[in-house]
N, C-alpha and C positions, 0 to 999 in steps of 0.2 A: 423527676424521678426522685429527687431529693426532698423535695416537699412531701410526696408519698411516704416515703420513708420515715420521715420526721413526724408527720401527722400519725401514722401507725406506731412509732414509737411512744407517744404521748398518749394515744390512745390505751395501749396494753398497760402503760404504766399506770395510768388512770384506773384501769379496770384493777390492778393489781391492791394500789392504795384505797379502793373500794371493798376489797375482799373478795371480788369474784373469781380469782383464780389464788391457788395456792400450792404451794411445791412442798414436796416428800422425799427424804431421803429414798435414794435406788432401794436400797434393803428393805425399808418400810413399804415400797410398791408393792413388794411380791407377797407381802402378808395377806392373809385372809382376812382383812379386817374391814370396814366402815368409819370413815371421818364426817363429822357432823358439827354446824356451828351455826348459830345464830345469835344474835348482836353479841351479847359480854359473856356468852359462855360457848366452849368448844367441847364435843366427845367422841370416844372414839368405843369401838364394839368387836373384838377378835373372835371368830368361830371357827371351828371344823378341826379341833384339835392339836392345832399346830405347837410344835415344841419350841418356837422362838421366845425370846423374853423382849419384853416390848413396854414403853412408857409412852404417856402421852405428853406432848410439851405445847404448851400455849403462849404465842406472844401476846401482849395486849397493848395495842394503840389507842392512843389518844387521837381520832380523827375530829374533832372539834373545827381544825383549819383543814379541809380534804385536800389542799395544795401541799401540805406540808404536814402530812399524818407522822406521829412521834410515840416510838417504842418508849413505854413507862416500865414495863418489866415483862419478864419470860417465867412463866410457873410451869414446874415440874411434877408429876403424877408419879405415883410409885411404880417401881419395875413390876411387872408380873409376866408371868409364864403361861403359854397356852391361851385358852378360852379366859375371857371376862369384858369388861367393860369400865370405864372410865369418862369422869366429867370435870370440867376444871371451868370456874367461873372467875372473870375479872374483876367484875366488879363496875359499880358505876358507870359512867357513861364511855370506857373503854371498849374497843371491838376486839373479840377473840378470834385469833386465827391458829389454829391446831394443826399438829402433824405428829408423826410416829416417828419416835427412834425405836432401834432394834438389835439384837445381836441372836447368833445362835449357840 
């Protein structure tokens, strides 16, 4: 049983490092928004006339060594209220992982 739990933890850890799973704050999960990302760019599109104020936050990671990805920088978009979209690129060979920050 311990080996199964260890193997599962390693598999989930590898998936997170590979960018297959991302976490967003609970408040952002209620927003009518779509998050997307591909390679060095992450984007958000919010719709439905929401009155929330939100911004896109992107963590830029160096994944040249898959065993030890390293956070290089975090980039912050402008605060927006209601509908809108934003896109942030990390540049180079960095992997972008986007999330939303929000307040009402």
